[in-house]
SERO-4910 file (N, C-alpha, C, O; in steps of 0.05 Angstrom, whole numbers):
BEGIN
 pado doro    nc1    nc2    nc3   cac1   cac2   cac3    cc1    cc2    cc3    oc1    oc2    oc3
  Met    A  -1574    370   -790  -1545    361   -808  -1526    380   -802  -1503    371   -799
  Lys    A  -1528    405   -801  -1514    426   -795  -1494    412   -767  -1471    420   -767
  Arg    A  -1500    400   -754  -1497    407   -722  -1475    362   -732  -1455    357   -718
  Gln    A  -1482    343   -749  -1455    329   -752  -1442    339   -777  -1422    326   -782
  Arg    A  -1447    359   -794  -1417    365   -803  -1400    386   -792  -1378    390   -803
  Ala    A  -1411    403   -764  -1397    404   -759  -1364    398   -725  -1344    409   -716
  Ser    A  -1382    372   -720  -1382    351   -712  -1357    336   -724  -1334    331   -717
  Lys    A  -1370    333   -741  -1338    319   -751  -1308    333   -761  -1288    318   -764
  Pro    A  -1307    359   -766  -1285    375   -769  -1264    367   -728  -1240    365   -723
  Arg    A  -1289    366   -708  -1276    361   -691  -1269    336   -682  -1249    335   -668
  Gln    A  -1286    312   -689  -1272    297   -683  -1243    280   -700  -1226    262   -695
  Lys    A  -1250    304   -728  -1218    299   -746  -1190    311   -724  -1167    301   -725
  Gly    A  -1198    334   -706  -1178    348   -687  -1173    336   -671  -1151    332   -663
  Val    A  -1194    326   -662  -1181    296   -639  -1167    274   -636  -1152    265   -618
  Ala    A  -1177    265   -666  -1162    245   -680  -1133    245   -686  -1118    227   -680
  Leu    A  -1127    263   -697  -1093    291   -695  -1082    294   -683  -1061    301   -694
  Ile    A  -1079    295   -658  -1079    304   -623  -1073    272   -613  -1059    275   -593
  Thr    A  -1074    257   -615  -1086    236   -615  -1065    207   -619  -1059    186   -609
  Val    A  -1060    221   -634  -1045    207   -655  -1006    215   -656   -986    201   -662
  Leu    A  -1010    247   -645   -994    270   -644   -985    260   -622   -961    254   -625
  Leu    A   -994    254   -596   -990    245   -563   -978    224   -568   -953    225   -563
  Ile    A   -990    195   -579   -979    179   -575   -954    178   -599   -935    163   -594
  Phe    A   -953    191   -619   -919    195   -643   -904    204   -629   -881    195   -633
  Ala    A   -909    226   -606   -895    232   -569   -882    213   -556   -859    207   -557
  Val    A   -899    204   -546   -897    184   -518   -879    159   -537   -856    158   -527
  Ala    A   -881    146   -551   -864    129   -567   -847    143   -579   -842    128   -598
  Ser    A   -828    169   -582   -811    181   -586   -802    187   -562   -780    200   -564
  Val    A   -812    182   -530   -798    188   -507   -793    163   -512   -784    159   -534
  Ile    A   -797    139   -495   -794    118   -502   -777    115   -515   -757    115   -500
  Ala    A   -768    111   -539   -749     96   -566   -727    108   -557   -707     93   -554
  Ile    A   -724    151   -544   -690    160   -539   -698    145   -515   -681    157   -502
  Gln    A   -708    132   -500   -702    127   -464   -685     97   -478   -661     93   -472
  Met    A   -697     79   -494   -690     48   -482   -657     62   -504   -635     58   -495
  Ser    A   -659     74   -528   -631     96   -538   -605     95   -515   -583     84   -511
  Ser    A   -621    112   -505   -597    119   -486   -582     99   -460   -561     97   -446
  Arg    A   -615     83   -465   -606     65   -444   -576     53   -460   -552     58   -457
  Leu    A   -588     37   -473   -568     22   -492   -547     25   -498   -532      6   -500
  Gln    A   -536     58   -505   -522     61   -503   -500     66   -463   -477     61   -457
  Leu    A   -516     73   -451   -502     69   -412   -497     34   -419   -476     23   -414
  Asp    A   -514     23   -428   -506     -5   -425   -491    -19   -447   -493    -43   -452
  Leu    A   -478     -4   -458   -458    -12   -481   -432    -10   -464   -415    -26   -459
  Arg    A   -440     24   -456   -415     30   -440   -402     18   -410   -378     15   -406
  Arg    A   -420     15   -395   -418     -5   -378   -412    -36   -373   -408    -53   -355
  Thr    A   -415    -32   -394   -397    -65   -416   -369    -59   -431   -353    -76   -439
  Glu    A   -370    -39   -432   -342    -40   -442   -324    -33   -421   -302    -46   -420
  Asn    A   -330    -11   -401   -311    -15   -384   -313    -32   -371   -291    -38   -363
  Met    A   -331    -46   -361   -321    -73   -348   -298    -91   -369   -278   -105   -366
  Leu    A   -310    -85   -384   -272   -116   -416   -257   -103   -410   -238   -117   -402
  Ala    A   -252    -75   -409   -226    -61   -410   -213    -66   -382   -191    -76   -379
  Leu    A   -234    -57   -356   -230    -57   -322   -230    -96   -331   -254    -97   -330
  Asp    A   -225   -113   -335   -222   -137   -329   -187   -149   -337   -174   -162   -320
  Lys    A   -175   -138   -375   -166   -136   -378   -145   -125   -375   -123   -137   -377
  Gly    A   -148    -88   -366   -129    -86   -343   -119    -96   -307   -107    -88   -287
  Ala    A   -133   -116   -314   -138   -134   -287   -126   -147   -282   -114   -149   -261
  Ala    A   -123   -170   -312   -121   -181   -319    -82   -182   -321    -64   -194   -310
  Tyr    A    -85   -158   -345    -58   -152   -346    -37   -146   -318    -15   -153   -308
  Ala    A    -55   -131   -314    -34   -129   -279    -24   -154   -266     -3   -160   -254
  Arg    A    -49   -170   -275    -31   -193   -261      0   -204   -273     23   -207   -264
  Gly    A    -12   -208   -299     23   -222   -321     41   -200   -310     64   -204   -302
  Ala    A     31   -178   -310     60   -155   -298     61   -163   -268     84   -167   -261
  Glu    A     46   -166   -251     68   -178   -239     82   -197   -244    107   -197   -243
  Asp    A     67   -215   -250     87   -251   -257    114   -244   -262    133   -256   -251
  Tyr    A    118   -222   -282    141   -218   -296    164   -206   -286    188   -211   -286
  Ala    A    143   -180   -273    164   -175   -246    176   -188   -224    194   -178   -211
  Met    A    163   -217   -218    180   -234   -200    203   -251   -214    226   -258   -206
  Ala    A    194   -254   -227    210   -272   -243    235   -250   -253    254   -261   -263
  Leu    A    236   -223   -251    253   -206   -252    276   -197   -238    297   -190   -248
  Val    A    268   -197   -211    282   -196   -184    297   -206   -177    313   -193   -163
  Pro    A    302   -238   -182    322   -246   -186    339   -236   -197    356   -223   -186
  Asp    A    337   -240   -224    361   -223   -241    370   -209   -245    389   -208   -261
  Leu    A    355   -181   -224    351   -163   -223    379   -156   -200    397   -140   -204
  Ile    A    375   -173   -176    398   -166   -160    431   -182   -175    453   -173   -172
  Lys    A    421   -207   -190    453   -221   -204    472   -203   -210    496   -200   -204
  Asp    A    448   -185   -229    462   -160   -244    472   -149   -226    496   -148   -227
  Asn    A    455   -131   -199    471   -114   -192    481   -115   -160    478    -96   -144
  Pro    A    497   -146   -153    491   -153   -138    491   -127   -108    487   -129    -84
  Gln    A    499   -103   -129    501    -72    -93    459    -73    -88    443    -72   -108
  Ala    A    451    -74    -66    413    -92    -51    425    -63    -55    444    -68    -70
  Val    A    425    -44    -52    411     -8    -43    410      5    -56    406     29    -50
  Thr    A    414     -7    -91    412     11   -120    385    -13   -133    379     -9   -157
  Leu    A    370    -36   -118    342    -45   -136    329    -32   -102    317    -50    -90
  Ala    A    330      3    -82    305     10    -69    281     18    -92    256     15    -89
  Ser    A    293     28   -110    270     43   -128    272     40   -141    295     45   -148
  Gln    A    253     24   -171    268     21   -194    248     16   -210    236     -3   -202
  Asn    A    236     25   -231    226     37   -245    237     21   -270    260     27   -277
  Leu    A    218     -5   -290    210    -24   -309    216      7   -340    215     32   -341
  Pro    A    219     -6   -350    197     25   -389    184     -5   -393    184    -30   -392
  Pro    A    173     25   -400    129     16   -402    132    -11   -429    143    -10   -451
  Tyr    A    119    -32   -417    118    -44   -441     88    -54   -460     72    -73   -461
  Ile    A     90    -42   -467     60    -40   -500     55    -54   -507     68    -65   -525
  Val    A     19    -68   -487     11    -89   -496    -23    -84   -513    -36    -64   -513
  Glu    A    -27   -106   -523    -63    -98   -551    -76    -76   -523    -81    -82   -500
  Glu    A    -79    -49   -536    -98    -29   -526    -93    -16   -502   -107     -5   -485
  Gly    A    -61    -20   -505    -57      0   -479    -24      0   -480    -10     -3   -500
  Val    A    -15      5   -448      6      6   -442      6     -3   -407    -14      4   -395
  Leu    A     35    -23   -385     46    -33   -377     56    -10   -355     66     10   -365
  Gln    A     55    -10   -340     85      5   -323     82    -18   -289     69    -29   -273
  Val    A    108    -10   -300    115    -38   -274    146    -19   -251    169    -17   -260
  Ser    A    139    -13   -232    162     -1   -212    164    -32   -186    150    -50   -176
  Ile    A    194    -19   -186    190    -43   -156    224    -35   -129    248    -31   -131
  Tyr    A    201    -39   -103    208    -17    -87    218    -37    -55    206    -44    -35
  Glu    A    237    -38    -63    256    -54    -44    245    -44     -6    250    -22      3
  Leu    A    233    -64      8    209    -58     27    233    -68     54    223    -62     76
  Ser    A    261    -82     58    275   -102     84    290    -65     85    272    -56    100
  Gly    A    294    -59     84    320    -21     90    292      3    110    295     22    124
  Arg    A    270    -10    101    240      2    113    239     -5    139    245    -28    144
  Phe    A    229     13    165    221     10    189    188     -5    199    168      8    205
  Asn    A    190    -36    197    170    -41    197    153    -45    223    162    -62    239
  Ile    A    137    -35    228    117    -31    238    105    -56    248     92    -50    267
  Asn    A    103    -78    244    100    -88    246    124   -111    282    117   -129    297
  Trp    A    147    -97    279    161   -115    297    144    -91    331    139   -102    353
  Leu    A    142    -70    328    130    -69    347    108    -86    368     98    -80    390
  Asp    A    105   -111    351     89   -136    374     82   -137    400    103   -133    412
  Ser    A     71   -138    409     86   -157    447     95   -175    442     96   -186    419
  Val    A    103   -183    461    109   -210    462    112   -213    501    127   -208    520
  Asn    A     76   -231    493     54   -245    519     52   -221    529     62   -213    551
  Asn    A     35   -203    508     19   -197    515     37   -165    536     30   -147    551
  Asp    A     56   -175    526     65   -146    544     90   -129    528    109   -139    516
  Pro    A     82    -97    532    106    -94    499    130    -94    501    142    -93    522
  Asp    A    144    -97    465    180   -101    468    193    -79    464    198    -66    444
  Glu    A    197    -78    495    210    -45    498    242    -46    482    253    -23    482
  Pro    A    257    -65    469    271    -57    455    261    -52    417    276    -43    400
  Ser    A    245    -58    415    230    -44    393    217    -21    400    224     -3    385
  Ile    A    202    -16    414    193      3    426    219     33    433    215     58    430
  Asp    A    239     23    439    253     39    440    261     46    401    261     67    389
  Ala    A    266     18    392    271     41    374    262     56    352    275     73    340
  Phe    A    234     47    347    224     64    333    221     91    351    213    107    334
  Glu    A    223    105    376    227    115    381    242    141    370    234    164    367
  Arg    A    265    129    366    300    134    358    293    128    324    301    138    303
  Phe    A    281    113    329    275    123    280    258    163    271    263    181    255
  Val    A    232    156    300    208    165    302    224    201    311    215    222    303
  Val    A    248    198    329    254    216    338    273    243    319    276    267    321
  Glu    A    282    221    299    306    231    281    288    255    255    289    275    241
  Leu    A    270    231    264    243    242    226    237    271    242    221    284    228
  Gly    A    245    287    273    232    303    283    200    306    297    180    321    296
  Val    A    210    284    310    177    283    332    198    284    360    222    280    363
  Asp    A    182    290    372    183    303    409    185    277    413    167    261    407
  Ala    A    208    272    423    220    239    446    179    229    448    160    219    434
  Ala    A    184    239    470    160    242    489    135    222    476    124    202    483
  Gln    A    133    250    443    113    237    426    106    212    423     89    194    425
  Ala    A    127    219    415    150    180    396    135    158    422    116    143    426
  Arg    A    154    167    433    158    139    451    121    131    459    115    107    464
  Asp    A     95    159    460     71    153    479     57    142    435     35    132    431
  Leu    A     70    147    421     49    133    396     72    104    392     65     82    385
  Ala    A     89    109    397     99     73    399     86     54    413     81     35    399
  Ile    A     77     52    436     63     46    460     26     47    452      8     43    469
  Ala    A     23     51    434     -4     57    416     -3     39    412     -8     19    426
  Ile    A      6     42    385     10     23    367     16      0    370     11    -16    352
  Ala    A     32    -12    402     34    -42    408     12    -45    431      8    -60    451
  Asp    A      0    -26    418    -34    -37    434    -51    -50    420    -64    -71    425
  Trp    A    -51    -32    397    -65    -32    364    -68    -71    353    -84    -88    346
  Ile    A    -32    -67    362    -25   -102    352    -23   -121    360    -12   -140    349
  Asp    A    -37   -121    393    -25   -138    407    -51   -143    419    -68   -125    419
  Ala    A    -57   -174    431    -85   -185    430   -111   -192    439   -131   -205    433
  Asp    A    -92   -166    471   -121   -164    502   -126   -127    501   -109   -109    501
  Asp    A   -142   -126    500   -150    -95    499   -153    -87    535   -172    -82    550
  Asp    A   -119    -91    543   -122    -76    568   -100    -58    562    -79    -69    555
  Pro    A   -102    -29    564    -71     -8    556    -53    -14    568    -46    -32    584
  Thr    A    -43     13    556    -10     -9    565     -8     23    586      0     44    577
  Gly    A    -15     20    609     -4     55    624    -19     73    607    -32     70    587
  Val    A    -12     97    626    -19    126    619    -18    123    578    -40    128    569
  Ala    A     -3    119    563      8    120    537    -10     92    529      6     77    518
  Gly    A    -25     85    529    -32     55    512    -65     60    511    -80     68    529
  Ala    A    -70     54    481   -102     54    477   -110     39    467   -101     31    445
  Glu    A   -135     25    484   -151     -3    476   -171      7    462   -171     28    449
  Ser    A   -189     -9    465   -230    -15    443   -235      5    457   -245     27    455
  Gln    A   -225     -6    472   -257     20    494   -243     51    486   -264     64    481
  Glu    A   -219     70    483   -225     94    492   -230     97    448   -244    114    437
  Tyr    A   -217     76    434   -233     85    400   -266     81    403   -281     96    390
  Leu    A   -272     68    413   -305     64    410   -321     93    427   -346     95    431
  Arg    A   -304    111    435   -323    134    456   -324    155    407   -342    168    397
  Tyr    A   -296    149    395   -293    167    370   -312    173    369   -329    171    387
  Glu    A   -315    185    337   -342    179    317   -335    184    289   -317    200    283
  Pro    A   -348    172    271   -344    131    282   -324    118    299   -300    118    296
  Pro    A   -337    108    315   -331     84    343   -320     70    328   -331     63    307
  Tyr    A   -286     59    339   -288     26    322   -274     13    354   -277     19    378
  Arg    A   -263     -3    344   -250    -30    359   -208    -31    347   -201    -17    328
  Thr    A   -197    -40    355   -164    -39    353   -163    -62    333   -177    -81    341
  Gly    A   -152    -67    312   -138    -97    303   -140   -113    322   -156   -131    318
  Asn    A   -126   -113    350   -117   -131    363    -91   -153    337    -84   -176    344
  Gln    A    -83   -142    313    -67   -160    292    -46   -158    285    -40   -176    301
  Pro    A    -25   -153    275    -10   -152    253    -16   -129    239    -34   -130    224
  Phe    A     -3   -106    241    -13    -91    221    -25   -102    184    -10   -118    173
  Gln    A    -54    -93    163    -44   -115    138    -36    -89    125    -22    -96    106
  Ser    A    -37    -65    127    -26    -42    115    -18    -11    130    -23     -7    153
  Val    A     -7      7    116      8     26    128    -20     44    133    -21     51    156
  Ser    A    -38     52    120    -57     77    125    -63     56    140    -55     37    127
  Glu    A    -75     46    163    -72     32    188    -75     52    207    -94     56    221
  Leu    A    -44     67    203    -44     74    227    -58    101    232    -63    112    253
  Leu    A    -63    109    203    -82    131    209   -104    122    232   -120    141    235
  Leu    A   -109    104    246   -123     93    263   -108    105    284   -119    126    277
  Val    A    -93    113    303    -88     91    325    -70    113    330    -47    121    325
  Arg    A    -96    120    347    -83    155    374    -62    158    372    -45    141    369
  Gly    A    -60    204    375    -32    201    353    -28    205    339    -20    228    341
  Met    A    -25    195    307    -20    191    291    -42    216    264    -60    215    247
  Thr    A    -32    227    271    -41    258    249    -27    249    221     -8    235    214
  Gly    A    -44    263    212    -47    253    170    -12    267    172      6    253    162
  Glu    A     -5    290    182     14    294    162     38    282    186     58    274    175
  Leu    A     38    282    195     60    250    205     57    239    190     64    250    169
  Tyr    A     46    216    185     38    199    179     59    203    136     75    192    120
  Glu    A     37    229    141     57    229    102     88    225    116    106    214    103
  Thr    A     92    231    138    133    238    137    140    219    148    164    216    149
  Leu    A    127    204    159    130    176    158    139    152    134    158    137    130
  Lys    A    112    160    123    101    142     94    134    125     81    141    101     80
  Pro    A    148    150     74    165    135     57    196    120     70    217    114     59
  Phe    A    182    117    110    212     97    106    197     74    121    209     57    134
  Ile    A    175     73    118    158     48    144    135     26    122    121     31    103
  Cys    A    140      3    136    127    -17    119    115    -44    135    124    -60    151
  Val    A     98    -41    125     83    -77    139     93    -99    124     94   -104    100
  Leu    A    103   -115    146    115   -147    138    116   -164    158    119   -153    180
  Pro    A    115   -186    158    111   -205    181    135   -194    201    153   -181    190
  Ser    A    137   -197    224    139   -189    255    177   -202    253    197   -191    261
  Ser    A    174   -219    243    189   -241    241    219   -214    215    237   -198    218
  Ser    A    212   -221    206    233   -194    183    244   -187    196    244   -181    220
  Lys    A    260   -187    171    301   -165    187    301   -148    166    289   -148    145
  Leu    A    327   -122    183    331    -97    163    363   -105    146    385   -110    153
  Asn    A    346   -102    113    373   -101    102    377    -80    103    366    -60     92
  Ile    A    405    -84    127    436    -60    124    439    -42    102    449    -20    102
  Asn    A    425    -58     80    448    -46     47    429    -30     43    436    -15     25
  Ala    A    398    -22     53    381    -12     39    363     14     49    347     30     38
  Ala    A    377     10     82    368     17     95    365     48    108    379     48    128
  Ser    A    353     74    104    364    102    107    377     95    138    380     78    156
  Thr    A    383    133    126    394    148    165    371    144    186    373    127    204
  Pro    A    351    159    183    335    154    212    336    114    219    350    106    238
  Val    A    322     95    203    318     69    210    342     54    219    336     37    235
  Ile    A    372     56    211    398     60    220    413     72    234    437     69    239
  Leu    A    388     98    244    394    100    275    368     91    299    359    103    319
  Ser    A    364     65    287    334     69    305    346     34    312    333     21    328
  Leu    A    368     21    300    386      8    316    392      6    347    384    -13    361
  Ser    A    401     20    354    418     21    369    425     54    379    434     66    359
  Asp    A    425     69    399    422     87    419    460     99    400    467    119    387
  Lys    A    474     76    410    504     70    406    515     73    385    539     78    382
  Val    A    483     70    352    501     91    327    499    127    326    479    140    334
  Thr    A    518    136    316    506    171    314    503    175    288    510    158    271
  Thr    A    491    197    282    482    212    255    509    207    233    506    202    209
  Asp    A    541    209    248    561    208    232    561    175    232    577    166    215
  Asn    A    550    159    246    566    122    237    537    128    209    543    122    186
  Ala    A    521    134    213    499    121    193    508    137    166    502    125    145
  Gln    A    519    157    164    527    166    146    547    155    134    537    148    113
  Gln    A    569    148    133    595    119    147    580     95    123    582     89    100
  Leu    A    568     89    142    550     61    126    537     69    104    539     49     89
  Ile    A    522     87     91    511    102     78    548     93     53    550     78     33
  Thr    A    567    108     63    575    108     49    590     96     32    593     99      8
  Asp    A    605     72     57    616     55     49    601     28     35    612      7     29
  Arg    A    583     32     33    554     10     19    551     27     -2    528     24     -9
  Glu    A    563     45    -17    563     62    -42    585     41    -52    579     31    -73
  Ala    A    600     35    -44    632     32    -49    634      8    -55    644     -1    -76
  Gln    A    619    -12    -29    612    -44    -32    591    -56    -25    579    -50    -46
  Ala    A    580    -65    -18    557    -73    -11    570    -84     13    593    -94     11
  Leu    A    555    -84     38    565    -94     65    552   -133     69    530   -145     67
  Ser    A    574   -138     73    566   -164     90    571   -172    119    574   -196    124
  Ala    A    573   -153    138    577   -153    159    570   -120    170    569    -99    158
  Ile    A    565   -125    194    557    -94    218    588    -72    220    607    -67    235
  Pro    A    583    -69    212    616    -47    204    617    -36    241    601    -23    255
  Lys    A    653    -51    250    658    -50    275    649     -6    278    626      2    282
  Tyr    A    653     -4    278    643     35    282    623     42    288    619     66    295
  Leu    A    593     13    288    571     16    294    575     15    334    563     26    352
  Gly    A    600     -4    334    593    -11    366    576    -35    378    568    -40    401
  Leu    A    573    -55    344    544    -69    357    554    -97    354    544   -115    339
  Asp    A    574    -99    369    596   -125    362    575   -154    369    570   -175    358
  Lys    A    565   -135    405    552   -152    424    523   -159    428    512   -178    440
  Asp    A    516   -138    416    488   -127    428    470   -141    397    473   -143    373
  Pro    A    448   -150    421    433   -176    404    421   -161    372    421   -178    353
  Val    A    409   -123    364    406   -126    349    421   -146    315    413   -160    296
  Val    A    441   -136    324    450   -157    307    437   -188    277    439   -190    252
  Gly    A    424   -204    303    414   -215    305    388   -199    283    387   -212    262
  Asn    A    372   -180    284    364   -169    276    368   -159    243    352   -143    234
  Val    A    389   -167    226    412   -149    210    413   -163    179    430   -180    175
  Ile    A    401   -159    164    412   -181    134    423   -170    115    429   -146    114
  Phe    A    427   -186     99    453   -153     74    452   -164     53    471   -166     38
  Ser    A    420   -174     48    397   -180     19    383   -171     28    378   -166     52
  Pro    A    367   -166     -1    335   -166    -10    314   -187      9    314   -211     10
  Glu    A    298   -169     21    281   -190     34    262   -190     13    262   -208     -4
  Tyr    A    241   -165     14    222   -154     18    219   -139     -4    234   -121    -11
  Phe    A    193   -146    -16    193   -125    -53    172   -120    -52    158   -137    -42
  Leu    A    156    -88    -64    134    -84    -67    135    -75   -102    144    -57   -115
  Leu    A    121    -97   -104    108    -89   -144     78    -71   -148     54    -76   -147
  Ser    A     95    -50   -153     70    -34   -159     54    -22   -184     52      2   -184
  Thr    A     41    -38   -206     32    -45   -229     10    -36   -236    -11    -41   -224
  Glu    A     11    -17   -259      4     -4   -277    -17     -5   -297     -9      5   -318
  Ala    A    -38    -12   -299    -48    -30   -325    -53     -7   -341    -77     -6   -335
  Asp    A    -51     16   -359    -73     32   -378    -88     23   -395    -84     31   -418
  Ile    A   -108      8   -390   -131     -7   -423   -144     16   -437   -162     24   -423
  Leu    A   -142     29   -459   -169     40   -468   -174     74   -454   -191     92   -455
  Gly    A   -152     71   -443   -164     96   -422   -169     89   -395   -164    109   -383
  Arg    A   -176     68   -377   -171     60   -359   -148     53   -342   -126     47   -350
  Lys    A   -156     54   -315   -142     47   -302   -138     24   -279   -154     24   -260
  Ser    A   -117      3   -279   -129    -10   -268    -91    -21   -249    -76    -35   -262
  Lys    A    -83    -14   -223    -62    -13   -207    -61    -41   -193    -83    -48   -185
  Leu    A    -42    -57   -188    -40    -74   -166    -10    -67   -154     11    -60   -165
  Ser    A    -17    -73   -124      5    -74   -108     11   -105    -95     -7   -122    -94
  Ser    A     31   -110    -87     36   -130    -83     65   -132    -71     85   -127    -84
  Ile    A     64   -140    -42     77   -148    -28     95   -178    -36     82   -198    -31
  Val    A    115   -181    -43    130   -199    -47    163   -209    -39    184   -196    -42
  Tyr    A    158   -240    -27    175   -256     -8    189   -259    -29    181   -262    -52
  Leu    A    228   -260    -19    235   -267    -43    264   -289    -20    274   -286      2
  Pro    A    264   -305    -35    273   -334    -19    303   -336    -22    315   -346    -41
  Pro    A    313   -326      1    355   -326     -7    373   -335    -15    370   -359    -12
  Ala    A    394   -330    -26    404   -339    -50    403   -365    -43    396   -377    -24
  Gly    A    414   -371    -72    422   -408    -68    392   -417    -68    391   -436    -83
  Ser    A    358   -411    -55    349   -424    -50    330   -426    -79    319   -408    -91
  Thr    A    333   -456    -83    305   -466   -102    266   -464   -111    251   -471   -129
  Lys    A    266   -448    -82    249   -436    -77    242   -407    -93    257   -388    -92
  Lys    A    216   -407   -107    210   -392   -128    196   -362   -111    186   -363    -89
  Pro    A    200   -342   -126    192   -325    -94    156   -313    -89    144   -316   -111
  Val    A    142   -304    -72    125   -315    -62     94   -278    -47     94   -265    -26
  Val    A     80   -277    -68     68   -266    -65     50   -259    -37     26   -266    -39
  Leu    A     55   -249    -15     43   -249     13     28   -231     12     17   -229     34
  Ser    A     18   -212     -8    -10   -191      6     -9   -184    -32     11   -187    -47
  Arg    A    -41   -175    -39    -44   -157    -52    -64   -139    -50    -84   -143    -36
  Asn    A    -59   -114    -69    -81    -91    -56    -86    -82    -94    -72    -73   -112
  Gln    A   -110    -89    -88   -120    -77   -128   -135    -55   -127   -159    -58   -123
  Ser    A   -126    -32   -131   -148     -3   -150   -170      3   -172   -191     -3   -160
  Ile    A   -174      6   -184   -178      7   -203   -185     41   -204   -185     53   -183
  Phe    A   -191     59   -234   -200     85   -238   -195     84   -260   -199    104   -275
***
């Protein structure tokens, strides 16, 4: 009888501990479920906000594309569109910001595309003049031009000592191959032998990636790009050209450049042809950025602007 009476408190204690353990486990499970639910809700909220931002960015792209011809019509002076920030546009739950940059006044690195797998010497000379004006040694500039041409051409045969094809890049860590096609992004240049981060940042404001058939809008070109046209063009000539076009947009190549019978004349235009539309949507604190390269048909054409490429980033 004494033993039975002593075991009853012990049984009650075990039962209490068991209940407490069950309660503790249930509490942990409930907390985990609640945390997971909150995480899922937050993830869904972020995805919806980012989807909204992407949709708004595409809408802003359409808006900017429709606006570009009107901006040119209102400002025939093409150089004024070299960089333009449109006023912020307020939308539900956020704001849109659109910037327009003209690319036709920049040096298109796809001009270095080869001819029948042989380097295009006039384009290599033009790139050398352009880069030298930015403070690069002439020999380094030429070697870099040849390496870029090798990156673009369709073969895997290096061009002389300065050339670089896949067999060289495959020795890098990590290894990779040449593009063997025109550049798709300016940042691709960082993969080319001889290109450093510092040099890339120097070139970046003056270069672009467009179809190799694109031409240079002399009404928007900077001094280094104007000097790339020919070794006949001097710094004084380039500065004079910029002064002249600020007074009135050019419709012909000035005589003082001495390019009357130069083949490069066929590669010059006097109005915008390509633009970069940079659209940023800030929706519920989440940002979505869309960069679009747009081709603008010639004045008087019934065709609408065409988007050539898009690059979207979310942050």
